[in-house]
C-alpha positions as CSV (number, residue, x, y, z in Angstrom):
1,X,24.5,6.4,1.6
2,X,22.8,3.9,3.9
3,X,20.2,2.1,3.0
4,X,17.6,-0.4,4.6
5,X,15.5,-2.6,2.2
6,X,12.6,-4.5,4.3
7,X,14.6,-5.1,7.2
8,X,13.4,-7.2,10.2
9,X,14.9,-8.5,13.6
10,X,13.6,-10.3,15.9
11,X,14.5,-11.8,19.2
12,X,13.3,-14.4,21.6
13,X,12.3,-12.8,25.2
14,X,10.7,-14.4,28.2
15,X,7.2,-13.6,27.2
16,X,7.9,-15.1,23.9
17,X,9.2,-13.3,20.2
18,X,9.6,-9.9,20.3
19,X,9.4,-8.0,16.6
20,X,12.3,-5.5,17.2
21,X,12.3,-4.4,13.2
22,X,9.4,-5.3,10.9
23,X,10.0,-4.5,7.4
24,X,12.1,-1.3,7.7
25,X,12.9,0.7,5.0
26,X,14.6,3.8,4.6
27,X,17.5,6.0,2.9
28,X,19.9,8.1,4.8
29,X,22.1,10.4,2.2
30,X,26.1,10.5,2.6
31,X,26.4,13.7,4.7
32,X,23.1,13.6,6.5
33,X,22.1,13.7,10.3
34,X,19.3,11.3,10.7
35,X,17.5,11.3,14.0
36,X,15.7,8.2,14.5
37,X,12.8,8.7,17.7
38,X,10.1,6.8,19.1
39,X,8.9,5.2,22.7
40,X,11.6,2.7,24.2
41,X,11.0,-0.4,22.8
42,X,10.3,1.2,19.3
43,X,13.4,-0.6,18.1
44,X,16.1,2.3,17.7
45,X,18.7,0.5,19.4
46,X,18.2,-2.6,17.0
47,X,18.1,-0.4,14.2
48,X,21.5,1.2,15.1
49,X,23.1,-2.2,15.7
50,X,22.1,-3.2,12.3
51,X,23.1,-0.6,10.4
52,X,26.6,-1.2,12.2
53,X,26.8,-4.3,11.2
54,X,26.7,-5.6,15.0
55,X,23.6,-7.3,14.5
56,X,22.5,-9.1,11.1
57,X,19.1,-8.6,10.3
58,X,16.8,-12.0,10.0
59,X,15.1,-10.6,6.3
60,X,16.0,-7.6,4.4
61,X,19.0,-6.1,3.4
62,X,21.3,-3.4,4.9
63,X,23.5,-1.3,1.9
64,X,26.5,0.9,2.7
65,X,27.4,2.8,-0.3
66,X,25.2,0.4,-2.4
67,X,27.3,-2.8,-1.0
68,X,25.0,-5.4,0.4
69,X,26.4,-6.5,3.6
70,X,24.9,-9.5,3.9
71,X,27.0,-11.0,1.0
72,X,30.6,-10.0,3.4
73,X,32.8,-13.1,4.7
74,X,34.0,-12.6,8.1
75,X,36.8,-11.2,6.9
76,X,35.0,-8.5,5.1
77,X,32.7,-7.5,7.5
78,X,35.5,-6.9,10.0
79,X,36.7,-4.3,7.7
80,X,33.7,-2.8,6.8
81,X,32.9,-2.4,10.8
82,X,35.8,-0.4,10.9
83,X,34.3,2.3,8.4
84,X,31.7,2.9,11.0
85,X,32.1,4.6,14.4
86,X,29.6,3.5,17.3
87,X,29.1,5.1,20.3
88,X,26.2,4.2,22.9
89,X,24.7,5.5,26.0
90,X,27.5,5.2,28.0
91,X,31.2,5.9,27.8
92,X,32.6,2.8,28.9
93,X,36.1,4.1,29.0
94,X,39.2,2.1,30.5
95,X,40.0,3.6,33.7
96,X,43.7,2.9,33.5
97,X,43.6,4.7,30.5
98,X,43.9,9.0,30.1
99,X,41.4,10.6,28.0
100,X,44.1,10.7,25.2
101,X,44.7,6.8,25.9
102,X,41.3,5.9,25.5
103,X,41.0,7.7,21.9
104,X,44.2,6.3,20.8
105,X,43.4,2.6,21.7
106,X,42.1,1.5,18.4
107,X,45.1,2.9,16.5
108,X,47.1,0.7,18.9
109,X,45.2,-1.8,18.3
110,X,45.7,-1.4,14.5
111,X,49.3,-1.0,14.6
112,X,49.1,2.9,13.5
113,X,52.7,4.2,14.5
114,X,53.1,7.0,17.2
115,X,53.6,9.9,15.7
116,X,50.6,9.4,13.2
117,X,48.6,8.6,16.8
118,X,49.7,11.7,18.5
119,X,48.4,13.8,15.4
120,X,44.9,12.3,15.5
121,X,44.3,11.9,19.0
122,X,45.3,15.5,19.3
123,X,42.8,17.2,16.5
124,X,40.3,14.8,17.9
125,X,40.7,16.4,21.5
126,X,40.5,19.6,20.0
127,X,37.4,18.7,18.4
128,X,35.9,17.5,21.3
129,X,37.1,20.5,23.4
130,X,39.3,18.6,25.6
131,X,42.6,19.0,24.9
132,X,43.5,20.1,28.5
133,X,42.0,17.0,29.7
134,X,44.3,14.9,27.6
135,X,46.1,13.0,30.5
136,X,43.1,13.3,32.7
137,X,41.3,9.7,33.7
138,X,37.6,8.8,33.4
139,X,37.1,9.6,36.9
140,X,38.5,12.7,37.1
141,X,36.0,13.9,34.3
142,X,32.3,14.6,34.4
143,X,30.0,12.3,32.9
144,X,29.4,14.5,29.4
145,X,32.9,14.7,29.2
146,X,33.3,10.8,29.5
147,X,31.0,10.9,26.4
148,X,32.6,13.4,24.1
149,X,35.8,10.8,25.0
150,X,33.8,8.4,23.7
151,X,32.7,9.9,20.7
152,X,36.4,10.8,20.1
153,X,37.3,7.4,20.1
154,X,34.5,6.7,17.8
155,X,36.0,8.9,15.2
156,X,39.8,7.9,15.5
157,X,39.7,5.6,12.7
158,X,38.2,8.3,10.5
159,X,34.9,6.4,9.5
160,X,32.5,7.6,7.1
161,X,29.3,7.2,9.5
162,X,29.0,7.5,12.7
163,X,26.0,6.0,14.8
164,X,25.2,7.2,18.6
165,X,22.4,5.5,20.6
166,X,21.0,7.9,22.7
167,X,24.2,9.8,23.0
168,X,22.7,11.6,25.5
169,X,20.9,9.5,27.6
170,X,21.1,10.7,31.4
171,X,23.2,13.6,30.9
172,X,22.3,17.1,32.6
173,X,21.7,20.0,30.2
174,X,25.6,21.2,30.3
175,X,26.7,17.4,29.4
176,X,23.8,17.2,26.5
177,X,24.9,20.4,25.2
178,X,28.6,19.2,25.1
179,X,27.7,15.9,23.4
180,X,25.5,17.5,21.0
181,X,27.9,20.0,20.0
182,X,30.7,17.6,19.2
183,X,28.6,15.5,16.8
184,X,27.2,18.6,15.1
185,X,31.0,19.5,14.9
186,X,32.1,16.0,13.8
187,X,29.6,16.0,10.6
188,X,30.6,19.9,10.3
189,X,34.2,19.2,10.1
190,X,34.6,15.5,9.2
191,X,32.0,15.1,6.8
192,X,30.9,12.2,8.8
193,X,27.2,11.1,8.1
194,X,25.5,10.8,11.2
195,X,22.6,8.6,12.2
196,X,21.3,9.1,16.1
197,X,19.0,7.2,18.2
198,X,17.0,9.0,20.9
199,X,13.8,9.3,22.8
200,X,14.7,13.2,23.4
201,X,13.3,15.2,20.6
202,X,15.2,18.3,21.4
203,X,18.2,16.3,20.3
204,X,16.8,15.9,16.8
205,X,15.9,19.8,17.0
206,X,19.3,21.0,17.5
207,X,21.2,18.3,15.0
208,X,19.8,16.6,12.5
209,X,17.9,17.3,9.2
210,X,15.6,14.2,8.8
211,X,14.0,12.3,11.0
212,X,12.6,8.9,11.3
213,X,9.7,7.8,13.7
214,X,9.7,4.3,14.8
215,X,7.0,2.6,16.9
216,X,7.0,-1.0,17.7
217,X,9.1,-2.2,15.2
218,X,7.5,-0.3,12.4
219,X,8.6,3.1,10.5
220,X,5.8,5.2,10.7
221,X,7.0,8.4,8.9
222,X,10.6,9.2,7.6
223,X,11.7,12.9,5.8
224,X,13.4,15.5,5.9
225,X,12.3,18.1,9.2
226,X,11.3,21.3,7.3
227,X,9.5,19.2,4.3
228,X,7.5,17.3,7.3
229,X,6.5,20.5,8.8
230,X,3.6,21.1,5.7
231,X,2.0,17.8,6.8
232,X,-0.5,18.6,9.8
233,X,-0.8,15.0,10.6
234,X,2.7,14.3,11.1
235,X,3.3,12.7,14.4
236,X,7.3,13.5,14.5
237,X,5.9,17.3,13.7
238,X,3.7,17.2,16.5
239,X,6.5,16.2,19.0
240,X,9.0,18.4,17.9
241,X,7.2,21.8,17.3
242,X,5.3,23.6,20.4
243,X,2.2,22.6,21.2
244,X,-1.1,24.2,21.0
245,X,-2.2,24.3,23.9
246,X,-5.1,27.6,23.3
247,X,-8.7,27.3,22.2
248,X,-10.5,29.0,19.9
249,X,-11.8,32.4,20.7
250,X,-15.7,33.7,20.6
251,X,-14.4,36.7,19.4
252,X,-12.8,36.1,15.7
253,X,-13.7,35.9,12.7
254,X,-11.3,33.3,11.6
255,X,-8.7,30.9,13.6
256,X,-6.1,29.1,11.6
257,X,-2.7,27.2,13.0
258,X,0.4,28.3,11.4
259,X,3.7,27.6,11.2
260,X,6.2,30.3,10.4
261,X,10.0,29.4,9.6
262,X,13.0,31.9,9.9
263,X,13.8,35.0,11.2
264,X,11.6,37.0,9.5
265,X,8.8,35.3,9.2
266,X,8.8,34.9,13.3
267,X,9.4,38.4,13.8
268,X,7.6,40.1,11.1
269,X,4.9,38.7,9.6
270,X,1.8,38.8,11.6
271,X,2.6,42.2,12.8
272,X,2.7,43.1,8.9
273,X,-0.4,41.1,7.9
274,X,-2.0,43.4,10.8
275,X,-1.2,46.7,9.4
276,X,-1.4,45.8,5.8
277,X,-5.2,44.6,6.0
278,X,-6.6,46.4,9.3
279,X,-7.1,43.2,10.7
280,X,-6.8,42.3,14.0
281,X,-4.0,39.0,14.4
282,X,-3.8,37.5,17.9
283,X,-1.5,34.4,18.9
284,X,-4.4,32.2,20.8
285,X,-1.7,29.1,21.6
286,X,1.6,27.6,20.3
287,X,5.2,28.9,21.1
288,X,8.6,29.4,19.5
289,X,11.4,26.7,18.9
290,X,14.6,26.2,16.8
291,X,15.2,23.4,14.1
292,X,19.2,23.8,14.2
293,X,19.4,27.2,13.8
294,X,16.7,28.1,12.0
295,X,13.5,29.9,14.5
296,X,10.4,27.9,13.9
297,X,6.8,29.0,15.5
298,X,3.5,27.3,15.8
299,X,0.7,28.9,16.5
300,X,-3.2,29.3,16.8
301,X,-4.2,32.7,15.6
302,X,-7.2,34.1,15.2
303,X,-8.3,37.2,13.1
304,X,-10.7,39.7,13.3
305,X,-12.1,42.0,10.7
306,X,-13.5,42.5,7.0
307,X,-10.0,41.3,5.4
308,X,-9.3,37.9,7.9
309,X,-9.4,36.3,4.7
310,X,-7.3,38.1,2.7
311,X,-4.8,38.7,5.7
312,X,-4.6,34.7,6.0
313,X,-4.1,34.2,2.2
314,X,-1.4,36.9,2.5
315,X,0.3,35.3,5.8
316,X,0.4,31.6,3.4
317,X,1.5,33.6,0.1
318,X,4.6,34.8,2.3
319,X,6.1,31.2,3.0
320,X,3.9,30.6,6.2
321,X,2.3,27.2,6.3
322,X,-1.1,27.4,7.2
323,X,-2.9,24.0,8.4
324,X,-6.4,23.4,9.3
325,X,-8.2,26.9,8.7
326,X,-10.8,26.6,11.1
327,X,-13.7,29.3,9.9
328,X,-17.0,30.5,11.9
329,X,-19.3,32.7,11.8
330,X,-18.1,36.2,13.2
331,X,-18.7,35.7,17.7
332,X,-19.1,32.4,17.2
333,X,-16.4,29.6,18.7
334,X,-14.7,28.4,15.4
335,X,-14.7,24.4,15.7
């Protein structure tokens, strides 16, 4: 469990004092995957450094499994840091060491014997899908492969918490997919708690359960992705779901925004409403995405027919999230 209690952090810059974090409080349950999102300068990297104990906050408390890290002396701080894996937006590998040698380095520094080092490195090379690249040097790897090696090195000490600060920055689609697959496997197979900072909303959609939105150092939103879907004003949801570009049609009796979750809802709910109520249901705007492995659609729909209200209520009763139902007289633009 990670707990931040009113954490603040400021820095001096050429333009004066910059508040990177301003009273941030949040909880991350053990085993969860939290995506911290926000624009450049929002405070995401500072949050990651405070949680990984690379920075001490100016005010507030960072707790790891209930431990108040502000009370740690230098020796205890170093020991606690070893329980946290950290990987940044650049691989930062040693060019003179092979992929296996880079992963093994923290174990060598900790005095772990050769057989245990080799066994642990071998397991991690398998986890990142680079067993055949064990003897390759960084210059012979793609940037995506180098990032995966960096993740393995962060995991070699068997940490309970892995922080990934913008891990897919400047990667192509294949590199991004490879890194996200490794992070997802680390959580599933090693049981690590995962905290990822990113400006790429697709990262959150693909591997995170929870999201925290930072802007100007302030925490604006924090919660489970599927719970936030029910909030029509959620900025995080607006960014994660397909935009609704279509407007209301002049030939609809009812217009509403709906969110459909799961294969059955996305594939069958609207056609079934049409058949059951004799109501024509048209998709005016929106689209389909995935949160993890779950398909999620956000549509603006128009309904025509005497039973349009009943059809819309039935859609909501079957688990769809109906946002901002827009009503208007038949044949008039709903507003």
